[in-house]
N, CA, C and O of each residue as an XYZ file, in Angstrom:
644
protein
N      50.827     98.391    111.353
C      51.267     98.343    109.971
C      51.267     96.886    109.516
O      51.862     96.031    110.172
N      50.619     96.607    108.425
C      50.555     95.222    107.955
C      51.615     94.991    106.883
O      51.976     95.899    106.134
N      52.103     93.753    106.831
C      53.114     93.364    105.860
C      52.556     92.230    105.017
O      51.672     91.490    105.450
N      53.086     92.106    103.812
C      52.655     91.025    102.935
C      52.885     89.689    103.632
O      53.861     89.510    104.361
N      51.970     88.758    103.395
C      52.069     87.450    104.035
C      53.405     86.793    103.678
O      53.804     86.750    102.514
N      54.076     86.290    104.696
C      55.346     85.602    104.483
C      56.553     86.527    104.439
O      57.689     86.051    104.439
N      56.334     87.836    104.401
C      57.456     88.765    104.354
C      58.042     88.932    105.748
O      57.320     89.195    106.710
N      59.357     88.776    105.846
C      60.021     88.878    107.148
C      60.906     90.111    107.180
O      61.568     90.449    106.199
N      60.903     90.763    108.309
C      61.816     91.868    108.534
C      62.762     91.446    109.637
O      62.322     91.045    110.714
N      64.068     91.532    109.379
C      65.062     91.022    110.317
C      65.929     92.164    110.833
O      67.146     92.154    110.651
N      65.312     93.138    111.470
C      66.071     94.277    111.956
C      67.078     93.891    113.027
O      68.124     94.531    113.142
N      66.791     92.870    113.805
C      67.690     92.482    114.887
C      68.560     91.290    114.493
O      69.274     90.748    115.338
N      68.515     90.874    113.235
C      69.288     89.720    112.798
C      70.746     90.057    112.564
O      71.204     91.159    112.866
N      71.452     89.107    112.031
C      72.873     89.250    111.716
C      73.066     89.178    110.212
O      72.242     88.619    109.488
N      74.155     89.747    109.763
C      74.584     89.635    108.378
C      75.616     88.517    108.311
O      76.477     88.420    109.184
N      75.540     87.677    107.290
C      76.633     86.719    107.099
C      77.568     87.336    106.069
O      77.164     87.628    104.944
N      78.823     87.532    106.464
C      79.785     88.284    105.666
C      80.985     87.430    105.302
O      81.547     86.719    106.136
N      81.366     87.520    104.021
C      82.586     86.869    103.549
C      83.408     87.897    102.784
O      82.902     88.572    101.888
N      84.677     88.008    103.146
C      85.633     88.865    102.446
C      86.691     87.957    101.850
O      87.404     87.255    102.568
N      86.786     87.978    100.522
C      87.662     87.058     99.801
C      88.600     87.850     98.893
O      88.174     88.777     98.204
N      89.884     87.476     98.899
C      90.850     88.010     97.946
C      91.294     86.846     97.058
O      90.945     85.700     97.341
N      92.052     87.110     95.997
C      92.539     85.993     95.180
C      93.390     84.997     95.975
O      93.483     83.828     95.603
N      94.007     85.454     97.061
C      94.885     84.591     97.843
C      94.180     83.787     98.924
O      94.572     82.656     99.211
N      93.120     84.375     99.539
C      92.548     83.687    100.698
C      91.184     84.244    101.092
O      90.745     85.291    100.616
N      90.536     83.497    101.982
C      89.332     83.972    102.657
C      89.831     84.803    103.837
O      90.453     84.265    104.753
N      89.565     86.106    103.822
C      90.065     86.999    104.869
C      89.148     86.970    106.082
O      89.622     86.864    107.214
N      87.855     87.061    105.863
C      86.867     86.999    106.941
C      85.681     86.159    106.485
O      85.305     86.181    105.313
N      85.105     85.429    107.411
C      83.879     84.667    107.173
C      83.167     84.605    108.518
O      83.424     83.712    109.326
N      82.271     85.560    108.752
C      81.640     85.643    110.069
C      80.309     86.381    110.012
O      79.958     86.993    109.003
N      79.586     86.306    111.113
C      78.319     87.017    111.252
C      78.578     88.384    111.865
O      79.374     88.520    112.794
N      77.891     89.405    111.333
C      78.095     90.788    111.753
C      76.775     91.468    112.070
O      75.701     91.010    111.680
N      76.889     92.589    112.800
C      75.742     93.469    113.011
C      75.635     94.487    111.883
O      74.535     94.838    111.457
N      76.800     94.966    111.393
C      76.805     95.928    110.293
C      78.144     95.878    109.576
O      79.140     95.386    110.106
N      78.139     96.400    108.358
C      79.343     96.471    107.546
C      79.342     97.811    106.829
O      78.346     98.190    106.212
N      80.454     98.526    106.909
C      80.631     99.762    106.139
C      81.759     99.519    105.158
O      82.821     99.021    105.534
N      81.533     99.870    103.894
C      82.584     99.658    102.911
C      82.595    100.769    101.870
O      81.565    101.380    101.583
N      83.789    101.025    101.302
C      83.943    102.083    100.311
C      83.547    101.590     98.922
O      84.104    100.613     98.423
N      82.595    102.261     98.308
C      82.152    101.874     96.969
C      82.195    103.084     96.048
O      82.372    104.218     96.493
N      82.030    102.824     94.766
C      81.980    103.921     93.799
C      80.747    104.797     94.026
O      80.666    105.904     93.494
N      79.787    104.305     94.812
C      78.593    105.079     95.164
C      78.826    105.906     96.422
O      77.959    106.683     96.824
N      79.992    105.743     97.047
C      80.302    106.376     98.325
C      80.406    105.310     99.394
O      80.208    104.126     99.122
N      80.717    105.728    100.607
C      80.804    104.788    101.733
C      79.384    104.333    102.060
O      78.510    105.165    102.301
N      79.148    103.026    102.069
C      77.814    102.530    102.408
C      77.889    101.698    103.679
O      78.873    101.001    103.928
N      76.836    101.783    104.472
C      76.709    100.956    105.667
C      75.553    100.006    105.445
O      74.449    100.418    105.088
N      75.818     98.737    105.660
C      74.845     97.685    105.400
C      74.379     97.122    106.734
O      75.188     96.737    107.577
N      73.077     97.081    106.912
C      72.446     96.520    108.106
C      71.565     95.352    107.686
O      71.232     95.233    106.507
N      71.182     94.494    108.614
C      70.252     93.418    108.261
C      69.000     93.987    107.588
O      68.484     95.028    107.993
N      68.526     93.294    106.566
C      67.345     93.732    105.834
C      67.656     94.634    104.650
O      66.733     95.114    103.992
N      68.941     94.879    104.357
C      69.327     95.741    103.238
C      68.849     95.127    101.924
O      68.816     93.905    101.778
N      68.486     95.967    100.987
C      68.058     95.482     99.676
C      69.262     94.906     98.929
O      70.390     95.345     99.152
N      69.039     93.933     98.050
C      70.139     93.391     97.250
C      70.793     94.502     96.418
O      70.122     95.412     95.932
N      72.101     94.403     96.271
C      72.866     95.445     95.589
C      74.214     94.877     95.189
O      74.779     94.038     95.890
N      74.726     95.341     94.056
C      76.102     95.053     93.657
C      76.751     96.401     93.378
O      76.195     97.222     92.649
N      77.930     96.631     93.957
C      78.629     97.900     93.762
C      80.125     97.651     93.634
O      80.666     96.700     94.197
N      80.783     98.532     92.877
C      82.238     98.463     92.753
C      82.890     98.905     94.051
O      82.478     99.888     94.668
N      83.904     98.169     94.453
C      84.683     98.507     95.640
C      85.800     99.452     95.212
O      86.441     99.230     94.185
N      86.034    100.496     95.987
C      87.135    101.421     95.720
C      88.088    101.380     96.911
O      87.705    100.917     97.985
N      89.325    101.857     96.742
C      90.249    101.851     97.875
C      89.683    102.627     99.062
O      89.174    103.738     98.908
N      89.778    102.027    100.239
C      89.274    102.685    101.437
C      89.249    101.738    102.616
O      89.834    100.655    102.587
N      88.546    102.180    103.668
C      88.465    101.394    104.896
C      87.157    100.625    104.952
O      86.079    101.192    104.775
N      87.265     99.343    105.198
C      86.110     98.481    105.417
C      86.011     98.260    106.923
O      86.999     97.923    107.576
N      84.803     98.453    107.470
C      84.597     98.308    108.912
C      83.519     97.260    109.147
O      82.362     97.451    108.773
N      83.907     96.154    109.770
C      82.993     95.056    110.092
C      82.713     95.106    111.593
O      83.634     95.013    112.404
N      81.428     95.253    111.962
C      81.064     95.391    113.378
C      80.204     94.226    113.839
O      79.268     93.806    113.159
N      80.554     93.714    115.026
C      79.760     92.675    115.670
C      79.816     92.935    117.168
O      80.862     92.769    117.796
N      78.683     93.346    117.739
C      78.675     93.725    119.151
C      79.614     94.893    119.360
O      79.528     95.899    118.655
N      80.513     94.765    120.327
C      81.493     95.821    120.594
C      82.771     95.639    119.777
O      83.658     96.492    119.812
N      82.865     94.537    119.047
C      84.048     94.228    118.244
C      83.969     94.955    116.911
O      82.915     94.998    116.276
N      85.092     95.526    116.494
C      85.158     96.214    115.209
C      86.439     95.788    114.511
O      87.528     95.884    115.077
N      86.300     95.318    113.277
C      87.464     94.932    112.476
C      87.628     95.991    111.393
O      86.687     96.302    110.663
N      88.837     96.538    111.299
C      89.117     97.600    110.345
C      90.157     97.104    109.359
O      91.234     96.645    109.741
N      89.815     97.206    108.085
C      90.696     96.710    107.041
C      90.838     97.733    105.929
O      89.933     98.527    105.672
N      91.981     97.699    105.279
C      92.197     98.457    104.058
C      91.829     97.522    102.906
O      92.309     96.391    102.842
N      90.979     97.998    102.001
C      90.591     97.188    100.844
C      90.778     98.005     99.573
O      90.755     99.235     99.600
N      90.961     97.305     98.465
C      91.009     97.992     97.176
C      90.616     97.030     96.074
O      90.911     95.836     96.124
N      89.941     97.582     95.079
C      89.527     96.818     93.912
C      88.519     95.739     94.215
O      88.488     95.200     95.321
N      87.696     95.423     93.237
C      86.722     94.358     93.388
C      85.306     94.873     93.484
O      84.984     95.944     92.969
N      84.456     94.098     94.153
C      83.067     94.527     94.310
C      82.452     93.933     95.559
O      82.966     92.978     96.140
N      81.329     94.529     95.959
C      80.544     94.041     97.091
C      79.190     93.619     96.539
O      78.582     94.326     95.735
N      78.731     92.458     96.982
C      77.410     91.966     96.588
C      76.591     91.732     97.850
O      76.975     90.953     98.722
N      75.465     92.414     97.929
C      74.525     92.201     99.029
C      73.439     91.301     98.473
O      72.695     91.685     97.570
N      73.359     90.113     99.018
C      72.405     89.114     98.545
C      71.177     89.088     99.449
O      71.215     89.613    100.562
N      70.090     88.481     98.977
C      68.928     88.310     99.854
C      69.324     87.480    101.081
O      70.356     86.810    101.080
N      68.516     87.531    102.095
C      68.754     86.777    103.335
C      69.997     87.241    104.084
O      70.645     86.453    104.773
N      70.328     88.529    103.947
C      71.405     89.146    104.730
C      72.770     88.508    104.515
O      73.544     88.361    105.461
N      73.066     88.133    103.288
C      74.380     87.599    102.946
C      75.144     88.654    102.163
O      74.618     89.252    101.225
N      76.401     88.875    102.564
C      77.251     89.853    101.883
C      78.545     89.168    101.486
O      79.175     88.479    102.288
N      78.931     89.370    100.229
C      80.211     88.856     99.751
C      80.995     90.037     99.187
O      80.501     90.771     98.331
N      82.217     90.211     99.674
C      83.129     91.203     99.116
C      84.272     90.439     98.466
O      84.994     89.696     99.132
N      84.429     90.628     97.169
C      85.568     90.079     96.435
C      86.504     91.254     96.193
O      86.200     92.140     95.394
N      87.637     91.263     96.878
C      88.567     92.389     96.814
C      89.888     91.960     96.194
O      90.352     90.839     96.402
N      90.486     92.867     95.429
C      91.816     92.595     94.897
C      92.816     92.466     96.038
O      93.688     91.597     96.023
N      92.677     93.350     97.033
C      93.567     93.336     98.192
C      92.780     93.687     99.443
O      91.849     94.491     99.396
N      93.158     93.084    100.559
C      92.549     93.400    101.853
C      93.579     93.130    102.944
O      94.212     92.075    102.970
N      93.737     94.102    103.846
C      94.674     93.966    104.965
C      94.022     94.485    106.235
O      93.411     95.554    106.236
N      94.155     93.724    107.317
C      93.754     94.239    108.621
C      94.675     95.406    108.957
O      95.822     95.438    108.512
N      94.182     96.368    109.740
C      94.994     97.544    110.091
C      96.346     97.146    110.679
O      97.347     97.816    110.424
N      96.390     96.075    111.454
C      97.627     95.673    112.127
C      98.587     94.931    111.199
O      99.729     94.671    111.577
N      98.142     94.590    109.997
C      99.021     93.934    109.023
C      99.759     94.943    108.148
O     100.689     94.580    107.429
N      99.347     96.204    108.207
C      99.951     97.228    107.354
C     101.310     97.617    107.926
O     101.417     98.050    109.073
N     102.330     97.458    107.117
C     103.688     97.856    107.493
C     103.829     99.336    107.129
O     103.907     99.687    105.952
N     103.860    100.189    108.138
C     103.871    101.631    107.894
C     105.106    102.061    107.113
O     105.009    102.924    106.241
N     106.248    101.484    107.404
C     107.471    101.853    106.681
C     107.346    101.510    105.195
O     107.710    102.315    104.338
N     106.835    100.325    104.894
C     106.662     99.938    103.489
C     105.608    100.803    102.807
O     105.754    101.143    101.633
N     104.554    101.162    103.524
C     103.520    102.031    102.955
C     104.083    103.422    102.678
O     103.734    104.040    101.672
N     104.951    103.920    103.557
C     105.614    105.221    103.334
C     106.494    105.152    102.087
O     106.508    106.079    101.277
N     107.227    104.049    101.937
C     108.081    103.877    100.759
C     107.243    103.818     99.485
O     107.623    104.396     98.467
N     106.115    103.129     99.534
C     105.219    103.058     98.373
C     104.683    104.443     98.030
O     104.558    104.791     96.856
N     104.370    105.224     99.044
C     103.888    106.595     98.835
C     104.954    107.426     98.120
O     104.649    108.147     97.170
N     106.202    107.323     98.575
C     107.296    108.085     97.954
C     107.517    107.655     96.508
O     107.734    108.493     95.633
N     107.460    106.339     96.259
C     107.623    105.847     94.880
C     106.508    106.375     93.985
O     106.758    106.777     92.848
N     105.286    106.374     94.492
C     104.147    106.850     93.704
C     104.263    108.346     93.430
O     103.976    108.799     92.322
N     104.682    109.115     94.437
C     104.856    110.559     94.236
C     105.932    110.832     93.190
O     105.775    111.713     92.345
N     107.024    110.075     93.252
C     108.111    110.243     92.284
C     107.626    109.881     90.881
O     107.924    110.588     89.918
N     106.884    108.785     90.765
C     106.360    108.369     89.459
C     105.411    109.423     88.896
O     105.412    109.679     87.692
N     104.604    110.035     89.755
C     103.704    111.098     89.287
C     104.502    112.301     88.803
O     104.162    112.905     87.786
N     105.564    112.650     89.526
C     106.400    113.788     89.135
C     107.065    113.552     87.784
O     107.262    114.491     87.012
N     107.409    112.297     87.500
C     108.122    111.968     86.268
C     107.194    111.680     85.091
O     107.635    111.710     83.942
N     105.939    111.405     85.351
C     105.002    111.052     84.272
C     104.350    112.307     83.694
O     104.252    113.345     84.349
N     103.913    112.175     82.455
C     103.184    113.267     81.818
C     101.756    113.276     82.346
O     101.122    112.233     82.505
N     101.272    114.474     82.609
C      99.898    114.636     83.082
C      98.953    113.984     82.070
O      99.168    114.094     80.863
N      97.930    113.321     82.545
C      96.892    112.657     81.739
C      97.377    111.402     81.016
O      96.649    110.854     80.188
N      98.593    110.935     81.313
C      99.076    109.696     80.697
C      98.645    108.506     81.549
O      98.223    108.671     82.694
N      98.755    107.302     80.980
C      98.433    106.090     81.733
C      99.371    105.928     82.932
O      98.956    105.479     84.000
N     100.631    106.296     82.741
C     101.605    106.194     83.827
C     101.220    107.114     84.986
O     101.337    106.743     86.154
N     100.763    108.310     84.646
C     100.349    109.266     85.678
C      99.135    108.736     86.439
O      99.075    108.815     87.666
N      98.166    108.194     85.694
C      96.957    107.651     86.329
C      97.304    106.477     87.247
O      96.763    106.366     88.347
N      98.207    105.603     86.793
C      98.613    104.459     87.623
C      99.341    104.937     88.880
O      99.127    104.398     89.966
N     100.197    105.942     88.733
C     100.918    106.478     89.893
C      99.955    107.161     90.861
O     100.103    107.036     92.076
N      98.973    107.879     90.330
C      97.979    108.542     91.188
C      97.164    107.509     91.962
O      96.866    107.709     93.140
N      96.805    106.409     91.309
C      96.054    105.340     91.988
C      96.915    104.693     93.073
O      96.422    104.390     94.160
N      98.195    104.482     92.780
C      99.108    103.900     93.774
C      99.291    104.850     94.958
O      99.372    104.410     96.105
N      99.355    106.153     94.677
C      99.481    107.138     95.753
C      98.231    107.130     96.631
O      98.328    107.145     97.858
N      97.063    107.108     95.998
C      95.812    107.076     96.762
C      95.772    105.847     97.676
O      95.424    105.951     98.852
N      96.127    104.704     97.134
C      96.108    103.462     97.912
C      97.089    103.523     99.084
O      96.750    103.111    100.193
N      98.294    104.030     98.848
C      99.276    104.099     99.936
C      98.838    105.091    101.009
O      99.053    104.843    102.195
N      98.231    106.205    100.619
C      97.741    107.181    101.599
C      96.611    106.597    102.443
O      96.542    106.839    103.648
N      95.733    105.834    101.813
C      94.633    105.193    102.547
C      95.189    104.179    103.543
O      94.767    104.148    104.699
N      96.128    103.356    103.101
C      96.730    102.360    103.995
C      97.408    103.034    105.187
O      97.255    102.591    106.325
N      98.158    104.108    104.921
C      98.821    104.840    106.004
C      97.806    105.433    106.969
O      97.976    105.355    108.185
N      96.752    106.024    106.425
C      95.717    106.633    107.259
C      95.066    105.593    108.175
O      94.865    105.847    109.363
N      94.741    104.435    107.625
C      94.096    103.381    108.420
C      95.041    102.877    109.508
O      94.634    102.724    110.660
N      96.292    102.622    109.153
C      97.258    102.128    110.146
C      97.470    103.151    111.256
O      97.517    102.791    112.433
N      97.599    104.417    110.891
C      97.833    105.457    111.908
C      96.594    105.707    112.759
O      96.698    105.943    113.962
N      95.432    105.655    112.136
C      94.171    105.872    112.860
C      93.985    104.835    113.967
O      93.422    105.136    115.020
N      94.455    103.628    113.726
C      94.272    102.534    114.683
C      95.570    102.164    115.402
O      95.664    101.098    116.010
N      96.566    103.044    115.333
C      97.879    102.759    115.921
C      97.816    102.542    117.427
O      98.663    101.843    117.983
N      96.833    103.126    118.095
C      96.702    102.973    119.548
C      96.199    101.589    119.943
O      96.334    101.176    121.094
N      95.619    100.876    118.976
C      95.074     99.547    119.263
C      96.169     98.498    119.169
O      97.133     98.656    118.420
N      96.017     97.458    119.915
C      96.979     96.357    119.878
C      96.545     95.319    118.845
O      95.356     95.077    118.638
N      97.530     94.723    118.215
C      97.267     93.646    117.271
C      96.759     92.425    118.025
O      97.343     92.045    119.040
N      95.681     91.800    117.548
C      95.222     90.572    118.196
C      96.201     89.412    117.984
O      96.117     88.391    118.667
N      97.117     89.573    117.048
C      98.095     88.527    116.752
C      99.314     88.643    117.673
O      99.699     87.678    118.333
N      99.920     89.846    117.708
C     101.171     90.025    118.451
C     100.980     90.665    119.819
O     101.848     90.548    120.683
N      99.847     91.344    120.024
C      99.623     92.058    121.279
C     100.347     93.389    121.332
O     100.314     94.072    122.356
N     101.006     93.771    120.232
C     101.750     95.029    120.175
C     100.964     96.057    119.379
O     100.071     95.718    118.603
N     101.318     97.330    119.589
C     100.709     98.408    118.826
C     101.219     98.406    117.397
O     102.249     97.801    117.100
N     100.498     99.082    116.511
C     100.899     99.159    115.107
C     102.193     99.950    114.969
O     103.097     99.550    114.235
N     102.279    101.078    115.679
C     103.487    101.896    115.632
C     104.391    101.507    116.786
O     103.989    101.552    117.949
N     105.599    101.129    116.459
C     106.540    100.810    117.530
C     107.298    102.074    117.897
O     107.664    102.875    117.037
N     107.520    102.231    119.174
C     108.190    103.442    119.675
C     109.686    103.298    119.537
O     110.430    104.208    119.902
């Protein structure tokens, strides 16, 4: 199979990935693949991906490099896949699974459920409460899914016995 002169295919290359929130640079590293939640659905990005810009939605972002996998809860913002295997995610919020405080996430879930119960259906308040509920459920799901793993910071599990 012939390719246009000068065209490179980097199937075995790395992606350069940056995850940025308004507060800080969360990740800046080379990866083998990245999966992230977008308005187009969950997408997995490999080296050689076509350029793309998509809205980020609340969900789990998975950054893989070799056998290492970083799992984060993200919400709001966008993902930009640039030429030369560069990816930038600008997120409103991003938390590693081990940074999620399950008790606080449970409390946020209860507050959101209560706000939904008290708001009128189809109102702005109801929509905001539904979005807050979705976000808290996603955070809880991610923390519980990875509860068996130890935090690289503390060496302890996410759920304390």
